[in-house]
Backbone of each chain as ProteinMPNN parsed JSONL, in Angstrom:
{"seq_chain_A": "MHIGTIVDRSLTPVEMDGVKDAYISILLGNEEGAPNFVMRQFRLAPGGHTPQHDHSWEHEIFVVRGRGELMVEGKFFSLQPGTFALVEPGENHQFTAAEDSELVFLCIVPRKE", "coords_chain_A": {"N_chain_A": [[91.896, 87.587, 97.461], [92.019, 90.966, 97.49], [93.946, 93.697, 96.525], [94.533, 97.44, 96.418], [94.772, 101.024, 95.915], [93.754, 104.227, 97.105], [94.211, 106.26, 95.314], [94.139, 105.228, 92.662], [91.532, 104.994, 92.048], [89.269, 105.953, 90.131], [86.543, 108.376, 90.617], [82.986, 108.674, 91.061], [80.744, 111.652, 90.042], [78.031, 111.841, 93.015], [74.995, 111.631, 92.479], [72.453, 112.881, 94.194], [68.931, 114.155, 95.469], [69.956, 117.138, 96.799], [72.649, 117.167, 97.477], [76.158, 117.695, 97.066], [79.152, 118.954, 95.037], [80.284, 116.655, 95.403], [81.956, 113.036, 95.464], [82.733, 109.717, 94.778], [84.152, 106.385, 95.165], [83.76, 103.227, 94.889], [85.747, 100.894, 97.152], [86.454, 98.625, 98.041], [83.955, 95.919, 97.459], [80.966, 94.335, 95.899], [82.162, 93.586, 93.441], [84.665, 92.912, 94.303], [84.719, 91.167, 95.592], [83.876, 91.36, 98.581], [81.92, 89.917, 101.234], [80.627, 91.169, 103.327], [80.661, 93.698, 103.932], [81.226, 96.821, 102.665], [83.456, 99.001, 101.413], [83.932, 102.289, 100.791], [85.246, 105.017, 99.145], [84.742, 108.254, 99.822], [85.129, 111.987, 98.569], [84.91, 115.03, 98.919], [84.564, 118.784, 97.242], [85.753, 121.354, 97.836], [83.845, 123.014, 100.309], [81.352, 121.486, 99.511], [78.877, 118.588, 99.754], [77.169, 116.086, 100.722], [73.97, 114.48, 100.907], [71.687, 115.796, 103.692], [70.215, 113.5, 105.348], [68.522, 109.871, 106.489], [68.863, 107.047, 107.257], [67.989, 102.934, 107.303], [70.345, 101.517, 107.691], [74.331, 101.809, 109.389], [76.885, 103.845, 109.023], [80.46, 103.394, 109.208], [83.116, 105.517, 109.773], [85.841, 106.561, 108.228], [88.818, 109.733, 108.507], [90.686, 110.977, 106.298], [91.699, 112.792, 104.52], [92.093, 116.179, 104.541], [89.538, 118.788, 105.556], [86.842, 119.482, 107.508], [82.659, 118.515, 108.289], [80.676, 116.96, 110.328], [77.516, 116.895, 110.508], [74.889, 115.553, 113.02], [71.988, 114.3, 113.942], [71.506, 117.044, 114.634], [73.593, 117.927, 115.655], [76.778, 119.059, 115.266], [80.13, 117.918, 114.583], [83.684, 118.768, 114.205], [85.439, 117.42, 111.303], [88.825, 115.553, 110.82], [92.212, 114.391, 109.536], [92.453, 111.163, 110.452], [89.915, 111.493, 112.362], [87.533, 108.824, 113.855], [84.216, 107.861, 112.881], [80.703, 106.485, 113.716], [77.499, 106.34, 112.661], [74.933, 105.662, 113.543], [72.093, 103.711, 112.193], [69.138, 104.8, 111.167], [69.968, 107.543, 112.268], [69.812, 111.066, 111.683], [72.03, 112.834, 109.775], [74.719, 115.154, 108.101], [77.516, 115.319, 105.649], [80.211, 117.417, 105.4], [82.308, 119.554, 103.826], [84.919, 121.685, 104.549], [85.034, 125.409, 103.731], [87.492, 125.93, 102.625], [89.119, 123.784, 102.351], [89.75, 120.615, 100.415], [87.557, 117.378, 101.945], [88.518, 114.483, 102.327], [87.259, 110.999, 102.929], [86.811, 107.285, 104.309], [83.725, 105.447, 104.076], [82.202, 103.477, 105.519], [80.086, 100.596, 104.929], [77.204, 97.88, 105.622], [77.314, 95.401, 102.99], [74.359, 95.627, 100.902], [72.129, 93.074, 99.832]], "CA_chain_A": [[92.262, 88.503, 97.955], [91.87, 92.174, 96.321], [94.236, 95.496, 96.58], [94.363, 98.452, 95.702], [95.53, 102.251, 96.176], [93.01, 104.929, 96.836], [94.723, 107.84, 94.49], [94.044, 104.742, 91.274], [90.54, 104.687, 91.754], [88.517, 106.566, 89.702], [85.29, 108.793, 91.192], [81.757, 109.295, 90.004], [79.879, 112.246, 91.463], [77.203, 111.135, 93.71], [73.857, 111.816, 91.882], [71.102, 112.613, 94.643], [68.73, 115.811, 95.876], [70.776, 117.943, 98.733], [74.323, 116.542, 97.635], [77.102, 119.209, 96.185], [80.255, 118.323, 95.156], [80.732, 115.123, 95.912], [82.349, 111.945, 94.404], [82.629, 108.744, 95.497], [84.549, 105.066, 94.398], [83.723, 101.736, 95.82], [87.173, 100.227, 96.858], [86.21, 96.992, 98.542], [82.604, 95.794, 97.122], [80.372, 93.23, 95.538], [82.942, 92.842, 92.295], [86.483, 93.003, 94.82], [84.541, 90.176, 96.892], [83.428, 92.085, 99.98], [81.348, 89.461, 102.166], [79.44, 91.318, 103.926], [80.06, 95.424, 104.067], [81.737, 97.352, 101.586], [84.297, 100.317, 101.548], [84.102, 103.1, 99.72], [85.885, 106.337, 99.772], [84.291, 109.86, 99.731], [85.561, 113.003, 98.399], [84.102, 116.134, 99.188], [85.107, 119.448, 96.64], [85.932, 122.649, 99.36], [82.46, 123.947, 100.766], [80.926, 120.453, 98.917], [78.299, 118.52, 100.843], [76.184, 114.858, 100.962], [72.473, 115.224, 101.273], [71.145, 115.551, 104.23], [69.43, 112.476, 105.075], [68.772, 109.18, 107.361], [68.36, 105.349, 106.311], [68.292, 102.408, 108.132], [71.997, 100.887, 107.984], [74.527, 102.11, 109.841], [77.859, 104.071, 108.555], [81.535, 103.53, 110.165], [83.561, 106.25, 108.884], [87.588, 107.523, 109.023], [88.607, 110.967, 107.812], [91.821, 110.523, 105.462], [92.777, 113.777, 104.224], [91.275, 117.555, 104.971], [88.594, 119.264, 107.14], [85.062, 119.815, 107.54], [81.938, 118.876, 109.484], [79.794, 115.752, 110.74], [76.062, 116.73, 111.175], [74.229, 114.066, 113.113], [70.62, 114.52, 114.742], [71.419, 118.289, 114.685], [74.891, 118.255, 116.309], [78.111, 119.487, 114.791], [81.206, 117.475, 115.195], [84.734, 118.613, 113.445], [86.043, 116.349, 111.457], [90.383, 115.639, 110.621], [92.444, 113.223, 109.233], [92.385, 110.744, 111.569], [89.036, 110.872, 112.852], [86.703, 107.862, 113.204], [82.443, 107.878, 113.751], [79.896, 105.778, 113.617], [76.681, 106.896, 112.714], [73.927, 104.412, 113.714], [70.74, 103.171, 111.898], [67.8, 105.665, 111.572], [70.407, 108.296, 112.519], [69.776, 111.805, 110.629], [73.391, 112.842, 108.715], [75.387, 115.348, 106.789], [79.068, 115.505, 106.018], [80.781, 118.93, 104.433], [83.723, 119.971, 103.674], [84.996, 123.125, 104.898], [85.029, 126.225, 102.917], [89.124, 125.538, 102.145], [89.826, 122.271, 102.084], [88.382, 119.294, 100.396], [87.499, 116.417, 102.84], [88.436, 112.735, 101.955], [86.707, 110.221, 104.017], [85.976, 106.073, 104.07], [82.488, 105.126, 104.751], [81.467, 101.601, 105.595], [78.43, 100.496, 105.068], [76.945, 96.557, 105.407], [76.379, 95.166, 101.939], [73.085, 94.97, 100.534], [71.954, 91.735, 99.478]], "C_chain_A": [[92.15, 89.667, 96.718], [92.721, 93.221, 97.056], [94.573, 96.121, 95.786], [94.836, 100.057, 96.102], [94.366, 103.386, 95.916], [93.31, 106.029, 95.397], [94.427, 107.111, 92.88], [92.426, 104.738, 91.353], [89.609, 106.095, 91.108], [87.338, 107.015, 90.459], [84.09, 109.077, 90.688], [81.521, 110.212, 90.816], [78.472, 111.542, 91.841], [76.026, 111.805, 93.208], [72.579, 111.771, 92.968], [70.967, 114.142, 94.927], [69.913, 115.975, 96.828], [72.097, 117.655, 98.43], [74.879, 117.966, 96.427], [78.292, 119.273, 96.68], [80.962, 117.508, 95.225], [80.613, 114.166, 95.302], [82.62, 110.92, 95.146], [83.13, 107.414, 94.405], [84.082, 103.913, 95.474], [85.199, 101.199, 95.699], [86.798, 98.35, 97.198], [84.037, 96.644, 97.903], [82.231, 94.703, 96.897], [81.577, 92.806, 94.475], [84.138, 92.415, 93.789], [85.538, 91.786, 95.889], [84.102, 89.987, 98.84], [82.251, 90.851, 100.598], [80.126, 90.02, 102.419], [79.257, 93.083, 104.459], [81.099, 95.651, 103.19], [82.584, 98.662, 102.37], [84.261, 101.077, 100.558], [84.686, 104.523, 100.276], [84.752, 107.516, 98.991], [85.097, 111.064, 99.689], [84.91, 114.047, 98.042], [84.87, 117.584, 98.535], [85.139, 120.292, 98.164], [84.438, 123.465, 98.952], [81.407, 122.996, 100.199], [80.129, 119.698, 100.157], [77.298, 117.002, 100.366], [74.907, 115.293, 101.065], [72.126, 114.961, 102.467], [69.92, 114.676, 104.759], [69.203, 111.023, 106.264], [68.505, 107.634, 106.098], [68.792, 104.378, 107.47], [69.546, 101.239, 107.941], [72.625, 102.524, 108.514], [75.837, 102.688, 108.575], [79.371, 103.968, 109.529], [82.275, 104.361, 109.407], [85.346, 106.51, 109.217], [87.693, 108.682, 107.779], [90.439, 110.656, 107.194], [92.393, 111.615, 105.149], [91.235, 114.885, 104.412], [90.33, 117.934, 105.946], [86.991, 119.129, 106.687], [84.252, 119.353, 108.5], [81.238, 117.686, 109.32], [78.529, 116.551, 111.182], [75.046, 115.604, 111.821], [72.871, 114.59, 114.169], [70.833, 115.754, 115.115], [72.472, 118.894, 115.913], [76.05, 117.996, 115.625], [79.005, 118.979, 115.502], [81.902, 117.875, 114.03], [85.431, 117.151, 112.842], [87.828, 117.092, 110.715], [90.745, 114.647, 110.378], [92.724, 111.976, 110.606], [91.003, 110.44, 112.851], [87.901, 109.694, 112.454], [85.277, 108.198, 113.474], [81.754, 106.45, 113.056], [78.806, 106.491, 113.651], [75.862, 105.79, 112.842], [72.786, 104.39, 113.255], [70.077, 104.296, 112.042], [68.67, 107.389, 112.009], [69.925, 109.957, 111.395], [71.087, 112.438, 110.336], [73.552, 114.062, 107.825], [77.13, 115.296, 106.652], [79.297, 116.56, 104.96], [81.469, 119.192, 104.754], [83.725, 121.322, 104.014], [85.563, 123.81, 103.772], [87.007, 126.708, 102.084], [89.816, 125.138, 102.134], [89.117, 120.92, 101.057], [88.792, 117.993, 101.57], [87.625, 114.616, 102.176], [88.286, 111.715, 103.191], [86.636, 108.667, 103.405], [84.906, 106.069, 104.352], [81.904, 103.778, 104.023], [80.256, 101.346, 105.598], [77.715, 98.511, 104.472], [76.667, 96.422, 103.789], [75.269, 94.506, 101.597], [73.118, 93.757, 99.614], [71.278, 91.908, 98.29]], "O_chain_A": [[92.173, 89.478, 95.502], [92.305, 93.643, 98.135], [94.903, 95.796, 94.645], [95.6, 99.896, 97.053], [93.98, 103.564, 94.761], [92.412, 106.404, 94.643], [94.414, 107.861, 91.904], [92.027, 104.302, 90.274], [89.408, 107.111, 91.774], [86.877, 106.087, 91.123], [84.114, 109.844, 89.726], [81.797, 110.124, 92.012], [77.892, 110.79, 91.058], [76.053, 112.949, 93.661], [71.733, 110.888, 92.832], [71.804, 115.042, 94.853], [70.588, 115.134, 97.423], [72.848, 117.979, 99.35], [74.386, 118.703, 95.573], [78.698, 119.474, 97.825], [82.189, 117.544, 95.128], [79.623, 113.963, 94.599], [82.782, 111.173, 96.34], [82.743, 107.309, 93.241], [84.14, 103.945, 96.703], [85.805, 101.05, 94.638], [86.947, 97.293, 96.583], [83.122, 97.42, 98.177], [82.84, 93.79, 97.455], [82.001, 91.66, 94.625], [84.14, 91.211, 94.044], [85.924, 91.71, 97.055], [84.058, 89.144, 99.736], [81.24, 91.226, 100.003], [79.002, 89.696, 102.038], [78.32, 93.619, 105.05], [81.879, 94.735, 102.928], [82.41, 99.129, 103.496], [84.53, 100.658, 99.432], [84.622, 104.995, 101.412], [84.189, 107.489, 97.897], [85.789, 111.297, 100.68], [84.335, 114.103, 96.956], [85.904, 117.81, 99.164], [84.684, 119.936, 99.251], [84.046, 124.119, 97.986], [80.297, 123.522, 100.289], [80.442, 119.94, 101.323], [76.646, 117.231, 99.348], [74.696, 116.481, 101.311], [72.155, 113.747, 102.669], [68.765, 115.079, 104.624], [69.996, 111.227, 107.183], [68.193, 107.386, 104.933], [69.602, 104.666, 108.352], [69.306, 100.051, 108.156], [72.162, 103.656, 108.379], [75.865, 102.18, 107.454], [79.318, 104.525, 110.626], [82.225, 104.087, 108.208], [85.867, 106.604, 110.329], [87.119, 108.726, 106.691], [91.239, 110.074, 107.926], [93.598, 111.689, 105.39], [90.028, 114.646, 104.424], [90.32, 117.441, 107.074], [86.348, 118.74, 105.711], [84.659, 119.53, 109.648], [81.132, 117.277, 108.164], [78.545, 116.885, 112.367], [74.461, 114.829, 111.065], [73.097, 115.301, 115.148], [70.31, 115.902, 116.219], [72.332, 119.813, 116.719], [76.382, 116.839, 115.367], [79.086, 119.198, 116.711], [81.394, 117.664, 112.929], [85.814, 116.169, 113.478], [88.111, 118.226, 110.327], [90.059, 113.688, 110.73], [93.264, 112.313, 111.66], [90.981, 109.643, 113.79], [87.435, 109.516, 111.329], [85.138, 108.935, 114.45], [82.18, 105.677, 112.198], [78.776, 107.361, 114.522], [76.169, 104.84, 112.123], [72.069, 105.162, 113.891], [70.337, 104.941, 113.058], [67.936, 108.376, 112.037], [69.728, 109.687, 110.21], [71.299, 112.748, 111.509], [72.77, 114.202, 106.884], [77.845, 115.238, 107.653], [78.719, 116.597, 103.874], [81.679, 119.236, 105.966], [82.761, 122.068, 103.841], [86.327, 123.283, 102.963], [87.39, 127.566, 101.288], [90.987, 125.492, 101.994], [87.975, 120.484, 101.2], [89.924, 117.707, 101.96], [86.757, 113.886, 101.698], [89.022, 111.655, 104.176], [86.439, 108.567, 102.194], [84.759, 106.935, 105.214], [81.494, 103.314, 102.96], [79.418, 101.915, 106.298], [77.762, 98.052, 103.33], [75.886, 97.219, 103.27], [75.025, 93.314, 101.783], [74.006, 93.526, 98.793], [70.924, 90.929, 97.633]]}, "seq_chain_B": "MHIGTIVDRSLTPVEMDGVKDAYISILLGNEEGAPNFVMRQFRLAPGGHTPQHDHSWEHEIFVVRGRGELMVEGKFFSLQPGTFALVEPGENHQFTAAEDSELVFLCIVPRKE", "coords_chain_B": {"N_chain_B": [[75.354, 107.973, 117.824], [78.893, 107.681, 117.817], [82.109, 109.444, 118.024], [85.582, 109.805, 117.556], [89.364, 109.868, 118.106], [92.419, 108.993, 116.564], [94.696, 109.037, 117.218], [93.657, 109.421, 119.819], [93.118, 107.248, 121.495], [93.847, 104.561, 122.962], [96.327, 101.601, 123.044], [96.774, 98.487, 122.987], [98.869, 95.993, 123.376], [98.981, 93.356, 120.655], [98.542, 89.94, 122.042], [99.399, 87.243, 120.89], [100.642, 83.864, 119.645], [103.049, 83.958, 117.47], [103.718, 86.419, 117.158], [105.283, 90.479, 116.627], [105.674, 92.776, 118.862], [103.163, 94.215, 118.3], [100.774, 96.661, 118.066], [96.932, 97.069, 119.261], [93.98, 98.562, 119.056], [90.386, 98.991, 119.675], [88.632, 100.978, 117.569], [85.612, 101.298, 116.809], [83.344, 99.211, 117.629], [81.755, 96.688, 119.942], [81.297, 98.257, 122.05], [80.868, 100.848, 121.337], [78.354, 100.688, 119.739], [78.389, 99.488, 117.286], [76.814, 98.14, 114.576], [76.972, 95.705, 113.102], [79.887, 95.344, 111.803], [83.384, 95.664, 112.788], [85.663, 98.398, 113.646], [88.685, 98.04, 113.826], [91.604, 99.485, 115.178], [95.607, 99.106, 114.18], [98.736, 98.832, 114.995], [102.039, 98.303, 113.824], [105.455, 98.047, 114.987], [108.678, 99.288, 113.506], [109.46, 96.666, 111.49], [108.288, 94.737, 112.571], [105.373, 92.582, 113.588], [102.249, 91.026, 112.206], [100.485, 87.713, 113.62], [101.618, 85.027, 111.117], [98.568, 83.664, 109.908], [94.701, 82.067, 109.196], [91.786, 81.933, 109.166], [88.021, 82.067, 109.794], [86.95, 84.069, 109.129], [86.57, 87.5, 106.987], [89.035, 90.416, 106.302], [88.571, 93.482, 106.207], [91.297, 96.509, 105.064], [92.922, 99.337, 105.172], [95.259, 101.284, 104.603], [97.244, 103.482, 107.191], [99.21, 105.278, 107.399], [103.063, 105.265, 107.083], [104.919, 102.317, 106.163], [105.003, 99.265, 104.724], [104.465, 95.025, 104.569], [101.931, 93.202, 103.201], [101.059, 89.225, 103.267], [99.762, 87.309, 101.421], [98.3, 84.185, 101.094], [100.871, 83.653, 100.474], [101.772, 84.792, 98.674], [103.422, 88.363, 98.454], [102.973, 91.828, 99.145], [103.196, 95.304, 98.601], [102.411, 97.739, 100.837], [101.594, 100.958, 101.956], [100.197, 104.621, 102.71], [97.324, 104.634, 101.675], [96.433, 102.598, 100.76], [94.43, 99.7, 99.734], [92.857, 96.808, 101.031], [91.479, 93.303, 100.529], [91.173, 90.674, 102.418], [90.211, 87.671, 102.37], [88.101, 85.313, 103.844], [89.366, 82.7, 104.951], [92.119, 82.774, 103.923], [95.089, 82.632, 104.465], [97.64, 84.705, 105.851], [99.504, 88.027, 106.86], [100.725, 90.577, 108.451], [103.247, 92.805, 107.891], [105.885, 95.569, 109.058], [107.909, 97.853, 107.596], [111.53, 97.701, 107.914], [112.653, 99.91, 109.022], [109.998, 101.697, 109.324], [107.229, 102.224, 111.334], [103.796, 100.788, 110.562], [101.124, 101.684, 110.281], [97.437, 100.881, 110.252], [93.931, 100.347, 109.121], [91.313, 97.758, 110.335], [89.149, 95.974, 109.772], [86.385, 94.054, 110.446], [84.065, 91.59, 110.745], [81.462, 91.394, 113.535], [81.794, 89.275, 115.702], [79.281, 87.524, 117.153]], "CA_chain_B": [[76.526, 108.469, 117.58], [80.244, 107.511, 118.337], [83.258, 109.961, 117.294], [86.681, 109.445, 118.509], [90.242, 110.713, 116.735], [92.901, 107.546, 116.653], [95.298, 109.554, 118.612], [93.584, 109.49, 121.363], [93.112, 105.842, 121.775], [95.618, 104.105, 124.031], [96.975, 100.448, 122.135], [97.101, 96.917, 123.637], [99.445, 94.728, 123.138], [98.486, 91.792, 120.96], [99.284, 88.34, 122.572], [99.291, 85.793, 120.073], [101.819, 83.092, 118.889], [103.77, 84.194, 116.361], [103.461, 88.456, 117.089], [106.07, 90.735, 117.496], [105.702, 94.615, 118.523], [102.113, 94.861, 117.615], [99.507, 97.261, 118.997], [95.657, 97.59, 118.721], [92.925, 99.416, 119.518], [89.325, 98.628, 119.025], [88.166, 101.712, 117.291], [83.971, 100.87, 116.408], [83.285, 97.96, 118.275], [80.202, 96.597, 120.368], [81.044, 99.263, 123.416], [80.56, 102.121, 120.911], [77.042, 100.39, 119.65], [78.407, 99.009, 115.922], [75.605, 96.868, 114.486], [77.215, 94.59, 112.225], [81.242, 95.233, 111.806], [84.332, 96.505, 114.103], [86.598, 99.106, 112.808], [90.06, 98.105, 114.738], [93.599, 100.059, 114.441], [96.812, 98.375, 114.262], [100.083, 99.781, 114.906], [103.298, 97.385, 114.398], [107.126, 98.573, 115.396], [109.651, 98.885, 112.848], [110.157, 95.476, 111.643], [107.049, 94.236, 113.709], [104.129, 91.436, 111.951], [100.642, 89.745, 113.109], [100.94, 86.287, 113.223], [100.706, 84.205, 110.051], [97.632, 82.604, 111.069], [93.963, 82.033, 108.655], [90.217, 82.3, 109.814], [86.883, 81.961, 108.434], [86.079, 85.488, 108.837], [87.547, 88.531, 106.459], [89.531, 91.504, 106.699], [89.254, 94.749, 105.108], [92.444, 97.018, 105.815], [93.617, 100.522, 104.671], [96.478, 102.279, 105.594], [96.255, 105.09, 106.919], [100.652, 105.854, 107.774], [104.142, 103.976, 107.009], [104.982, 101.412, 104.768], [104.828, 97.351, 105.061], [104.493, 94.328, 103.478], [101.05, 91.891, 103.299], [101.472, 88.556, 102.592], [98.812, 86.063, 101.722], [98.836, 82.373, 100.18], [102.107, 83.297, 99.828], [102.278, 86.509, 97.747], [104.047, 89.846, 99.068], [102.056, 93.061, 98.199], [103.58, 96.498, 99.366], [101.677, 98.956, 101.39], [101.638, 102.487, 101.885], [99.65, 105.262, 102.973], [96.244, 104.661, 100.725], [96.503, 101.256, 99.93], [93.694, 99.172, 101.016], [92.693, 95.074, 100.812], [90.544, 93.042, 101.014], [91.782, 89.121, 103.053], [88.985, 86.909, 102.268], [87.917, 83.937, 104.712], [89.854, 81.314, 105.071], [93.121, 82.671, 103.392], [96.603, 82.725, 104.781], [97.987, 85.985, 106.196], [100.164, 88.374, 107.817], [101.011, 91.733, 107.908], [104.776, 93.373, 108.781], [106.171, 96.694, 109.002], [109.115, 97.796, 107.147], [112.609, 97.717, 108.899], [113.304, 101.207, 108.794], [108.977, 102.326, 109.554], [106.162, 101.549, 111.676], [102.895, 100.533, 110.491], [99.824, 101.706, 110.662], [96.572, 100.794, 109.421], [92.419, 100.142, 109.982], [91.383, 96.214, 110.1], [87.83, 95.981, 109.791], [86.017, 92.72, 110.455], [82.795, 91.43, 111.4], [81.204, 91.333, 114.74], [81.3, 88.184, 116.858], [77.436, 87.513, 117.756]], "C_chain_B": [[77.853, 107.898, 118.177], [81.519, 108.121, 117.337], [84.544, 110.021, 118.118], [87.82, 109.904, 116.646], [91.087, 109.361, 117.131], [94.038, 107.407, 117.105], [95.12, 109.406, 120.371], [93.083, 107.916, 121.65], [94.057, 105.364, 122.201], [95.241, 102.099, 123.39], [97.171, 99.968, 123.334], [98.16, 96.34, 122.888], [99.054, 93.615, 122.3], [99.382, 90.859, 120.807], [98.892, 87.326, 121.52], [100.963, 85.598, 119.788], [102.208, 83.811, 117.42], [103.577, 86.027, 115.838], [104.512, 88.929, 117.265], [105.861, 92.462, 117.186], [104.13, 94.894, 117.865], [100.606, 94.978, 118.874], [98.089, 97.062, 118.367], [95.046, 97.995, 119.541], [91.525, 99.465, 118.839], [88.573, 100.527, 118.901], [86.301, 102.193, 117.553], [83.756, 99.67, 116.637], [81.608, 97.716, 119.123], [80.402, 97.664, 121.827], [80.625, 100.511, 122.596], [79.148, 101.884, 119.899], [77.614, 100.216, 117.916], [77.664, 98.03, 116.03], [76.154, 95.8, 113.808], [79.139, 94.163, 111.947], [81.906, 96.347, 112.785], [85.257, 96.816, 113.288], [87.551, 99.036, 114.014], [90.854, 99.061, 114.099], [94.528, 98.899, 114.944], [98.121, 99.308, 114.25], [101.169, 98.734, 115.128], [104.594, 98.437, 113.956], [107.736, 98.436, 113.969], [110.167, 97.198, 112.936], [109.373, 94.459, 112.3], [106.167, 93.338, 112.574], [103.24, 91.151, 113.372], [101.555, 88.525, 113.028], [100.525, 85.634, 111.821], [99.837, 83.343, 110.983], [96.168, 82.734, 108.817], [93.015, 81.897, 109.321], [89.514, 82.243, 108.966], [86.258, 83.612, 108.37], [87.214, 86.446, 107.823], [88.123, 89.242, 106.979], [89.245, 92.635, 105.389], [90.081, 95.828, 105.565], [92.31, 98.335, 104.705], [94.611, 101.0, 105.392], [96.509, 103.473, 105.652], [98.581, 105.953, 107.589], [101.823, 104.604, 107.894], [104.247, 103.208, 106.243], [105.215, 100.022, 105.101], [104.721, 96.72, 104.403], [102.821, 93.239, 103.812], [101.309, 91.01, 102.496], [99.951, 88.057, 102.871], [98.625, 84.854, 100.124], [100.242, 82.514, 99.765], [102.689, 84.361, 99.184], [102.696, 87.656, 98.791], [103.365, 91.232, 98.175], [102.528, 93.996, 99.456], [103.008, 97.192, 99.973], [102.273, 99.931, 101.865], [100.352, 103.222, 102.215], [98.724, 105.299, 101.26], [95.824, 103.399, 100.44], [94.862, 100.537, 101.007], [93.14, 97.946, 100.425], [91.423, 94.374, 101.591], [91.323, 91.415, 101.215], [90.526, 88.425, 103.041], [89.245, 85.993, 102.974], [88.9, 83.16, 104.344], [91.77, 81.814, 104.116], [93.957, 83.443, 104.312], [96.968, 83.71, 104.613], [99.154, 86.674, 106.812], [100.671, 89.676, 107.441], [102.547, 91.931, 108.756], [105.367, 94.251, 108.313], [107.357, 96.534, 108.58], [110.34, 98.271, 108.367], [112.671, 99.186, 109.738], [111.488, 102.671, 108.772], [108.051, 102.105, 110.17], [105.099, 101.5, 110.577], [101.62, 100.585, 110.575], [98.415, 101.471, 109.984], [95.084, 99.892, 110.287], [92.49, 98.745, 109.7], [89.652, 96.66, 110.365], [86.942, 94.542, 109.174], [84.579, 92.457, 110.898], [82.676, 90.984, 112.553], [80.695, 89.832, 114.822], [79.804, 88.461, 116.82], [77.887, 87.17, 119.655]], "O_chain_B": [[77.683, 107.621, 119.364], [81.892, 107.609, 116.281], [84.491, 110.286, 119.319], [87.636, 110.079, 115.441], [90.562, 108.614, 117.958], [94.578, 106.343, 117.408], [95.779, 109.334, 121.409], [92.28, 108.051, 122.574], [95.184, 105.711, 121.848], [94.137, 101.556, 123.374], [97.544, 100.512, 124.373], [98.117, 96.315, 121.658], [98.699, 92.653, 122.982], [100.378, 90.708, 120.099], [97.854, 86.674, 121.635], [101.939, 86.345, 119.717], [101.437, 84.061, 116.493], [103.4, 86.6, 114.762], [105.215, 88.251, 118.015], [105.855, 93.147, 116.163], [103.984, 95.745, 116.989], [99.957, 94.327, 119.692], [97.977, 96.905, 117.151], [95.347, 97.912, 120.732], [91.394, 99.872, 117.685], [88.141, 101.161, 119.863], [85.867, 103.113, 118.246], [84.011, 98.906, 115.707], [80.597, 98.393, 118.933], [79.449, 97.706, 122.605], [79.952, 101.308, 123.248], [78.812, 102.877, 119.253], [77.063, 101.063, 117.213], [77.583, 97.216, 116.949], [75.576, 94.747, 114.079], [79.587, 93.017, 111.909], [81.437, 97.349, 113.325], [85.739, 96.086, 112.422], [87.39, 99.728, 115.019], [90.864, 99.407, 112.918], [94.305, 98.047, 115.804], [98.341, 100.304, 113.56], [101.358, 98.255, 116.247], [104.703, 99.25, 113.038], [107.33, 97.516, 113.26], [110.831, 96.612, 113.791], [109.862, 93.356, 112.548], [106.189, 93.328, 111.343], [103.346, 91.088, 114.596], [102.703, 88.326, 112.63], [99.366, 85.663, 111.406], [100.006, 82.715, 112.028], [96.535, 83.199, 107.737], [93.354, 81.657, 110.48], [89.757, 82.294, 107.76], [85.347, 84.091, 107.695], [88.426, 86.23, 107.836], [88.09, 89.159, 108.206], [89.547, 92.639, 104.195], [89.655, 96.278, 106.629], [91.707, 98.281, 103.633], [94.729, 101.082, 106.615], [96.141, 104.353, 104.874], [98.81, 107.061, 108.073], [101.725, 103.511, 108.45], [103.471, 103.375, 105.302], [105.854, 99.913, 106.148], [104.772, 97.171, 103.259], [102.846, 92.55, 104.833], [101.682, 91.239, 101.346], [99.212, 88.201, 103.844], [98.762, 84.824, 98.901], [100.793, 81.78, 98.946], [103.866, 84.722, 99.175], [102.193, 87.696, 99.914], [103.321, 91.476, 96.969], [102.419, 93.79, 100.665], [102.957, 98.002, 99.048], [103.451, 99.857, 102.213], [99.327, 102.562, 102.045], [99.122, 105.72, 100.174], [94.769, 103.224, 99.83], [94.432, 100.706, 102.148], [92.922, 98.015, 99.215], [90.747, 94.626, 102.588], [91.986, 90.968, 100.279], [89.741, 88.766, 103.926], [90.407, 85.588, 103.017], [89.167, 83.08, 103.145], [92.471, 80.856, 103.79], [93.706, 84.537, 104.817], [96.895, 84.141, 103.462], [99.929, 85.896, 107.369], [101.018, 89.922, 106.286], [102.898, 91.427, 109.824], [105.61, 94.134, 107.112], [108.026, 95.537, 108.853], [110.149, 98.952, 109.375], [112.725, 99.325, 110.96], [111.53, 103.859, 108.453], [107.45, 101.359, 109.398], [105.39, 102.152, 109.574], [100.958, 99.607, 110.923], [98.356, 102.066, 108.908], [95.021, 99.227, 111.321], [93.406, 98.308, 109.003], [89.204, 97.559, 111.078], [86.844, 94.112, 108.024], [84.019, 93.382, 111.486], [83.538, 90.194, 112.94], [79.705, 89.304, 114.316], [79.285, 89.525, 116.482], [76.992, 87.072, 120.494]]}, "name": "protein", "num_of_chains": 2, "seq": "MHIGTIVDRSLTPVEMDGVKDAYISILLGNEEGAPNFVMRQFRLAPGGHTPQHDHSWEHEIFVVRGRGELMVEGKFFSLQPGTFALVEPGENHQFTAAEDSELVFLCIVPRKEMHIGTIVDRSLTPVEMDGVKDAYISILLGNEEGAPNFVMRQFRLAPGGHTPQHDHSWEHEIFVVRGRGELMVEGKFFSLQPGTFALVEPGENHQFTAAEDSELVFLCIVPRKE"}
């Protein structure tokens, strides 16, 4: 078993084309012994965003704190604490924090073998 | 894609031997198109608990609200908002809400084929 608290985890800047003020920490992954899927935490500074992109695996997300927006295939959905969402494999998507709020969310993905 | 908010989801009592005042809702599962893993929400009323049991699949959990305790293999860990944990396959475990607090947490499991 592994247990922790998100406030204790150090964050790493996300280094990708098209990203702005986004930070990541792995909560439950290979090092913690997760067999099938990986829980990550993302934090976006106010106005920050992830890249607009797509890939062959899904996201399951849950908003912990703050406000922002999720774009999926050109449609925009508002994010607030308690929002959960599935981004399906192949769907173009982008997460953006509100200009006056950071955005903290969990993003769970399949484990890469 | 699928999007929702936990406050909008109706909860169903958990019907298992050894359970007390525990409620579940599936947030992202088969009906929502989740390909590999299922996000569920659990709510335990003050003093409520899940059964003490074990099974062949893992849990990845994240505490959304309230306080309580997680027992894994006879050891006890405190739960508060922001706590995340991995319960590995085969580990005996039980979730219990504090006597004066409900406990709301996400529990993600592999999808059953």
